C-alpha positions, 0 to 999 in steps of 0.5 A: 484408582486413577491411572497416572497420565505419565509413566516413569519409563516414558522418560527413563528406560528400564535398563537405565533404572537397573543401572541406578539401582545397582549403583545405589547398592554399590555406593551405600551397601544397601539393596534398592528397588524401583517400582512404577506408580502401580507397584510393579517392579521395574528394577532391583539391585542384584546380589552379584559378587561385585555389588556384594564386595562393594557393599562390604567395603562400604559397610566395613568403613562406615560400620553400618548395620542393617536393622532389618524390618520393613523397607524404606520407600520414597516416591518419585513425583512429576508435577505433584503426580507420583509416577514411581517409587524407590525402596531401600530393602532389607539385606538379602542372604548374601548382603547379610554376610557383609555386616556380621557385627552385633545387632544388639543396641548395647554393642559399642560397635552398633552405628545406625548412621550408614542406614540413615545416610543411605535413606537420605541418598535415596531421597536425593536420588528419587528427587533427581529422577523426578527432575530428569522426568520433569525436564523430559516432559518440558522437552517433549512439550517444546517438541510438540509446540514446535511440531504444532507451529511447524504444521500450522505454518506449512498450512498457512504458507500456501494461503494468501486469501484472508478468509481461507487463512482464518478458516485454516487457523480455527480448524487447525486449533481444534485438531492440533490442541484436541479441543471441541471448537475454536473461534477468532474475533477481530477488532473493527476499524474503531478498535472498540468491537470484536466481530466474529471472523471465523469459527470451527465446530460452532453453529450458525446461531452461535455466530449470529449472536453479534459483536462483543463490545470490548468495554464490556468484555473483561476476558477479551481486555485481559487477553489483548493485554497479553494474558491467556485467560482461563474459564473453567465453566462458561455456563456460570462464570460472570465474565462470560457475556453469553452463557446460554449460548455456551450451554446450548453449544455444549461448551464448558471450559475455555482459553482466550489469547490475544492476537497482536501484530507489531504491538498493535492488537488485532483480535482474540483467539478462543478454544473450547472444551465440551467438558470441564478441563484444566488446561496445562501451562504448556497448552496455554503457552502453545495457544499464545504462540499460535495466536502470534503466528496467526496474527502475523499471517492474518495481517499479511493476508489483510495487507495482501488484500489491500494491495490487490484492491489498491492495484484494482483501484489504480487501474480504474484511476489510470483509465479515468486519467486517460479519459480526463486527458482526452478532455484536454485539447488534442491540438491547438486551434489555428485562429489568426491573428491569435496564436494559442498554447497550453500546458497541463501537468498534474501532481497525481494521476487525476487532477482538478485543473483543466484548460480548453479552447472553444472555437465558435462561429466568430470567436475563440473561447479560452478557459482555464479552471481549477476545482477544489481538491485533488484525485478522483473527486477533483477529476470528476468535478473538473469533467462536470464543470467543463461539460457544463461550460461547453454546453452553455456556450452553445446556447448563450453568447454573452460571457457573463450569462454563461458563467451565471448558468454554469454557476447555478448548475454546479451549485445545484448538483454539487455538495457544499464543499465542492466549487471551482474557480474559472477564468473564461475569455473570448477572442474576436479576430474581427474587432481584435477584442478580448472579453473575459469574466473570472469566477474567483480565479487567479487574475490572468495577466495581459501584457500590453505595450510593455505593461502588465494588467491583472484581469480580475473582474467577475464574481465568486467561485462557481458552486457557492451562491446560485444567485451570484452575478458575474461581471465581464470586461473587454479590452482592445488588443494590438499586435504583440499583446500577450494574455497569460492564464494559469492556476494556483499550482504555479503561484503556490510552487515552493522551494525547499525553504517554503518560499512560494513562486508567487505572482510577481515572478510570473510577471517577471517571466512574462516580461522576459519572453513576451516577444516570443511565440505563445509556445515559448512563453508557456515553456519559459514560465514553466521552466522558471517554476521548475527552476525555482522549486527544484526537486521539491514536490509540487503541491498542486496541478499546474496549468498555463495557457498563453495567447499571443497576438501576431501581426495581421500580415504575418498571421497566415503562417508560411509554407516551406517547400522542403519535400522528402519521403514520408519517413524522413519528413517525420525526422525533419518535423522533429528537428525543426521544432527542436531547433526553431520552436516553430510548430509544424504540420506535415501535409501529404500529397493528397492535400495538394501541399506538394503540387510542384513535386512529381513523386506522389510519396513526397509531402510538404512541411508547413510552419504553423507558428505564424511567426518569422519563418526565415530561421526555419527556411535556413534550417530546412535548407541545411537539412537538404544539403545534409541529404536528409531532405529531397528538394528545396525550392525557396520560390515556393516559400511564402505566406499562405492564404486562409484557404490554403491554411484551411486545407493544411489544417484539415490535412493535419487533423486527419493526420493526427486522427490517424496517429491516435487510431494507430496508437490505440490499436497498438496499445501505445501511449496516450496521444494526450500525454505530454512529457515532463518537458525536460531533457535529462542531460541539459535540463532544458524545456523541450518543445511539445507538439501540442503547443 
């Protein structure tokens, strides 16, 4: 005989069963017994005086008659399985004295109804006991489920790596659900294939059988829709795609549940038994609960892995951005009578805009470019275009030929969707001539005698047609002329209504500030763009370069003989730039800039803007009066000769290199990084030492 899987005493203790039997006898007047599924007596109503007295009272009221004979039995069942029996017994000797009335059927006092009522009550009591046991089983299963989920959650709580999470889940499935093996399949990026992610107690051959197309697997489709799919025999079920592999592995029955995270399916979970097994409803529910817990943990592990990868990529991008900033001019060249300034602001860490100043033997090259796209790809292409341009400038003097060679190289070495727009100009201080060529770039603006001319001659963007011919054009420059170059990030800047800044507003801004220095012109145009766009997000990088033509007799700049200790002069320099807008250079004593000062620790401030320095002299004099400076000698102020300028320029370069080296050693800020140009309190554009 098959032994029952559940026992009555697992849910109701013997003492309680004894109380049930006694209470039944007391209420009905009939003795009762409770047996287990194998017929072993668990409890029987006792023939004590209390039960007999209660039974006599009931019998007298109901006129009951014990018929004698075989006892009436009722099964106690749990889920269709008999776990016990209740029996309505014949009266014992003591119980026989309760009903002394005649047992003859002809006696008018005979009434069988109390016995029938006792039998009906016996049925109800057996059913009630069965329900109590059923609820006990459910409670037990719930406790087991919670315990299983708690154990699994503890195992997964300390695991963040995706591979370890998957291994922990499959191993725990086998141990907690007492099955032979388990497997997890994850949906690929297309959502059409299920790929094995982790298995436990399955061979490598089983793992190597490949992916499962979701369109061909009814089992997995149903599981991903929320059903827990049961397969009794994997070796002959037509829904199983690999029955031979299941037979080789010794797998018989299977349960499959879907895993989803926030309503999005991510994979399926399977458990296997080595013999044919009918999984209970509770085990199915437990597998579904584990699948949901595992789905959340797996997704969190994936997100954590993606987060770590993003951090790694971000570090690489930041390093690339540092390198890209090094490609921008570290300082503006001193090339009288031309005063130059530039500003670059990227909307991402890496951008596609660039500008460059290329000093040549007799000319100064100025270039502004914009490559297609943004981010890493644009940054790499930008570096390639800049390097190619500088390389060809070394060999070719003609500007049109330079553009043609760069175009041919870029077309050969780039993909069809990669190109760049470039505006390249050369400035000749001997002939005061501007020569330029544009490769599909936004036209530069030339302010001459109060009128603005758009410079458009050139050809297609670089990288489109290797045989493109580029035109060049020249202009004679005069003092007061301004050349303004920019990228489409300026014209495309938009306000919150979607209206673009446009070229006309650039012209208006140039007319407003054309009489000022190149530094002021760049900052003014940038300020107008920012004021127009407000807090609206910039759609593209912004690059602005200005070239101002100064008077020849004022092109050598001025030296202001304000000397102080090296520490105070840094403060003097910053105050001078903030107040007058003039670029400054601190010249140490070794360069000869402080020949009139005896203290070897003193230095001299040089106004490097080539503009009118009267305002700067007044400011420095005031600083001296405030005891921020040390000496001030107006007699030493005056125009600097080209030879002196070379001396000061060399000293300034040495100073800048020393500052950059110190910054690198200290792990400080990148010397090429520029601030946002705004004062937090006033909202005004600050001066930039690069300009």
